[in-house]
FIKE-596508 format. One line per 10 residues: for each residue x, y, z of C-alpha. Coordinates in steps of 0.2 Angstrom, whole numbers, m for minus. Layout:
<nuses>
X,Y,Z | ...
</nuses>
This chain:
<nuses>
868,1012,m377 | 873,996,m370 | 863,981,m378 | 851,971,m367 | 862,955,m372 | 876,963,m366 | 869,969,m349 | 864,951,m346 | 879,943,m352 | 884,931,m335
899,935,m325 | 899,918,m318 | 896,900,m323 | 880,900,m310 | 871,914,m321 | 873,903,m337 | 858,898,m345 | 856,879,m350 | 872,868,m354 | 868,857,m337
881,844,m344 | 896,856,m342 | 889,867,m329 | 883,863,m310 | 888,853,m295 | 900,841,m300 | 901,846,m318 | 917,848,m328 | 918,867,m331 | 910,870,m314
925,859,m305 | 937,868,m317 | 935,884,m309 | 931,877,m291 | 950,869,m293 | 956,886,m300 | 963,876,m315 | 960,880,m333 | 966,871,m349 | 964,875,m367
948,873,m374 | 936,873,m390 | 918,877,m386 | 907,873,m401 | 889,875,m405 | 876,885,m413 | 875,903,m411 | 868,912,m397 | 869,898,m385 | 881,904,m374
900,900,m380 | 907,917,m377 | 897,920,m360 | 904,904,m354 | 922,909,m359 | 920,926,m350 | 912,920,m334 | 926,906,m332 | 940,919,m333 | 931,931,m323
928,919,m309 | 947,914,m309 | 953,932,m310 | 964,928,m325 | 969,942,m338 | 963,939,m354 | 960,947,m371 | 945,943,m383 | 952,941,m402 | 944,936,m418
952,924,m430 | 948,934,m444 | 945,953,m440 | 961,953,m428 | 978,954,m437 | 996,946,m435 | 1000,961,m424 | 986,960,m412 | 992,942,m410 | 1010,948,m408
1003,960,m394 | 994,947,m384 | 1010,934,m384 | 1020,951,m378 | 1007,953,m364 | 1008,934,m360 | 1026,935,m358 | 1024,950,m347 | 1011,943,m336 | 1019,925,m335
1001,916,m341 | 988,925,m352 | 970,918,m358 | 965,921,m377 | 947,921,m379 | 946,917,m399 | 931,918,m410 | 929,908,m425 | 944,899,m423 | 940,888,m437
946,903,m447 | 964,903,m440 | 975,904,m453 | 993,896,m453 | 1003,912,m449 | 993,914,m433 | 993,897,m430 | 1012,894,m430 | 1012,911,m420 | 1003,903,m404
1007,884,m405 | 1023,885,m396 | 1014,896,m382 | 1001,884,m381 | 1013,870,m379 | 1023,878,m365 | 1008,885,m355 | 1011,903,m358 | 995,903,m366 | 979,896,m361
968,898,m376 | 948,897,m377 | 941,894,m394 | 924,896,m400 | 916,890,m417 | 900,886,m423 | 908,873,m433 | 912,855,m430 | 930,856,m424 | 934,839,m428
932,844,m446 | 935,862,m448 | 950,865,m435 | 969,863,m438 | 973,847,m429 | 988,854,m422 | 979,867,m412 | 964,853,m408 | 976,842,m401 | 981,854,m389
964,858,m384 | 949,850,m375 | 933,850,m385 | 917,854,m377 | 901,853,m387 | 887,865,m381 | 868,860,m382 | 854,870,m390 | 844,880,m378 | 826,873,m375
812,883,m374 | 813,883,m355 | 831,890,m354 | 825,905,m366 | 809,908,m356 | 819,908,m340 | 832,921,m348 | 819,932,m355 | 811,933,m339 | 828,940,m331
828,952,m347 | 812,960,m343 | 816,965,m325 | 828,977,m335 | 816,986,m346 | 807,999,m336 | 788,999,m336 | 787,986,m348 | 770,977,m351 | 771,961,m358
761,944,m357 | 765,925,m356 | 757,923,m376 | 770,937,m380 | 785,929,m372 | 781,913,m378 | 780,919,m396 | 797,927,m393 | 804,910,m388 | 796,903,m404
804,915,m416 | 821,913,m406 | 824,895,m412 | 835,893,m398 | 846,909,m401 | 845,917,m384 | 854,932,m392 | 842,934,m406 | 828,932,m391 | 836,946,m381
838,958,m397 | 820,955,m401 | 812,958,m384 | 823,974,m382 | 818,981,m401 | 799,976,m397 | 801,987,m380 | 808,1001,m388 | 799,1002,m404 | 782,1003,m394
775,1020,m390 | 766,1012,m373 | 779,1000,m368 | 766,987,m372 | 774,971,m380 | 762,960,m387 | 761,947,m402 | 753,958,m414 | 768,971,m411 | 780,958,m412
774,952,m428 | 777,969,m437 | 795,967,m431 | 797,949,m435 | 786,935,m440 | 800,923,m446 | 805,910,m435 | 825,908,m433 | 833,892,m438 | 852,888,m439
856,886,m457 | 872,895,m464 | 876,890,m482 | 894,890,m479 | 894,882,m463 | 890,865,m454 | 872,869,m450 | 868,869,m469 | 876,852,m472 | 867,845,m456
851,849,m465 | 857,842,m481 | 863,826,m472 | 847,826,m463 | 837,828,m478 | 846,813,m487 | 845,801,m472 | 827,805,m470 | 824,800,m488 | 836,783,m487
826,780,m470 | 810,781,m479 | 802,793,m467 | 792,804,m479 | 788,817,m465 | 806,821,m460 | 810,821,m478 | 797,835,m480 | 802,844,m467 | 820,846,m471
815,849,m489 | 806,865,m482 | 820,872,m472 | 830,870,m487 | 817,879,m497 | 815,892,m484 | 834,896,m484 | 832,897,m504 | 844,884,m508 | 837,876,m524
856,871,m532 | 860,861,m515 | 842,852,m516 | 845,848,m534 | 861,840,m531 | 856,831,m516 | 841,823,m523 | 850,818,m539 | 863,808,m529 | 850,800,m518
841,795,m534 | 857,785,m539 | 864,781,m522 | 849,776,m511 | 836,772,m525 | 846,765,m537 | 841,750,m547 | 825,748,m535 | 817,761,m545 | 829,766,m559
815,777,m566 | 820,790,m552 | 834,795,m560 | 825,804,m575 | 809,809,m563 | 822,820,m553 | 831,828,m569 | 813,832,m575 | 809,840,m558 | 824,850,m558
820,857,m576 | 802,860,m571 | 809,871,m555 | 821,880,m565 | 807,886,m576 | 794,889,m562 | 806,896,m549 | 801,899,m530 | 787,898,m524 | 780,887,m538
796,877,m538 | 790,867,m521 | 776,860,m530 | 786,848,m540 | 800,846,m527 | 786,840,m515 | 781,827,m528 | 797,818,m532 | 802,820,m513 | 789,810,m507
791,797,m520 | 809,796,m517 | 807,794,m498 | 792,781,m502 | 803,772,m516 | 811,756,m513 | 830,757,m510 | 846,748,m516 | 862,753,m515 | 869,738,m523
876,745,m541 | 887,760,m532 | 893,747,m519 | 898,736,m533 | 907,749,m542 | 915,754,m524 | 922,736,m522 | 928,737,m539 | 938,753,m536 | 945,746,m521
953,731,m531 | 960,743,m543 | 968,754,m528 | 974,740,m520 | 982,731,m535 | 970,718,m536 | 970,718,m555 | 978,708,m568 | 980,709,m588 | 965,711,m600
961,693,m606 | 969,692,m624 | 954,687,m632 | 944,703,m628 | 960,715,m633 | 958,728,m646 | 957,719,m664 | 958,702,m656 | 954,688,m669 | 949,676,m654
934,687,m648 | 916,679,m649 | 904,692,m653 | 887,689,m642 | 876,695,m654 | 881,680,m666 | 875,667,m653 | 858,662,m648 | 851,674,m635 | 866,686,m637
875,676,m625 | 893,665,m626 | 902,658,m613 | 919,668,m613 | 929,674,m599 | 931,694,m597 | 940,697,m581 | 958,694,m579 | 964,679,m573 | 970,683,m557
952,690,m552 | 942,679,m565 | 929,674,m550 | 928,690,m543 | 910,696,m538 | 907,714,m535 | 887,714,m538 | 877,707,m526 | 859,710,m529 | 844,715,m517
826,711,m519 | 819,727,m511 | 809,729,m527 | 802,719,m542 | 816,727,m554 | 830,722,m546 | 823,706,m542 | 820,703,m561 | 840,708,m563 | 845,696,m549
835,682,m558 | 845,687,m576 | 861,689,m566 | 860,671,m558 | 855,664,m574 | 869,671,m583 | 881,666,m571 | 875,648,m571 | 877,648,m590 | 895,655,m588
900,643,m575 | 894,625,m584 | 907,614,m588 | 921,624,m579
</nuses>
């Protein structure tokens, strides 16, 4: 039996749900079809928002011959066959899913035919093409980002789907619940509606029946793809920006994905990259939290995680230490170094041992002559702790520069 999502797949661009920035009066894709001209392109965005539907609608409206391929599933022979078909027809459209997984052999096969126009490629991916797609392929394609479908988009599409389910009884509450569960994935919404319909003995689809099938909202979070790293990035940036509510939101998403290892790694780098010298106690606190979580496991691990993430978000921030090191590394990599001063070389008799002097300090040059006055560390005053360090730093600097 043909799935509802397939039955409702658009055959023309006007039937596409959402993507108003690309489709509609005077919009890019609509004008390409209107002018009967197609260029190689990459459509990227989250699952279930219309990438395949747009690709097939374009070629159907233009009446072009095409083939659907998957960069992983289809082998080199399938690609050879597509090239042969293109040569026979003088032009051919390849619609390719998971294009970011296209291996080198298949790329080498396609590139010359993309170059001479024998093949037009419509690639589809959930991954950011600027990061994941080979530059040689990317440079030959226009890149279009598809936007997330909003609740109204999903609801509008579901109303169309309901018309195909004979004698269904469904109210607005149930429709809204499916919309909520879908997380912007139209394919998921169609599938849930269809399962609910056929699993009901009386064709009545209500919230209670849907909950028996699925009560867990969908959100895009693939541990091996961009969605995962987007959430991790948002998690760190929310803490860095001191937004405790957003920090807890993204922590909850990572917990829901049961990805404790990524949480541990990201919290550890935050403690040193973003909190740093403003609150150096956070490093050990994060370690203690990780140890506690490892002993507890989920769901109890959420308790120490919540405590530490709140403190990370509300802690004063400083990146002065790692920025200082990055500046030093930049000097090294650009050849701006010099020889170690003789008096601090191994076994030098001219070395002055600071502990032999008052306050464990003695004036003496440590940097090479070439960069003797170079300053890497620029203190911040976002916390009492680093303000104290700044005071000590400036005092030592003044003593070092006396009578120079």
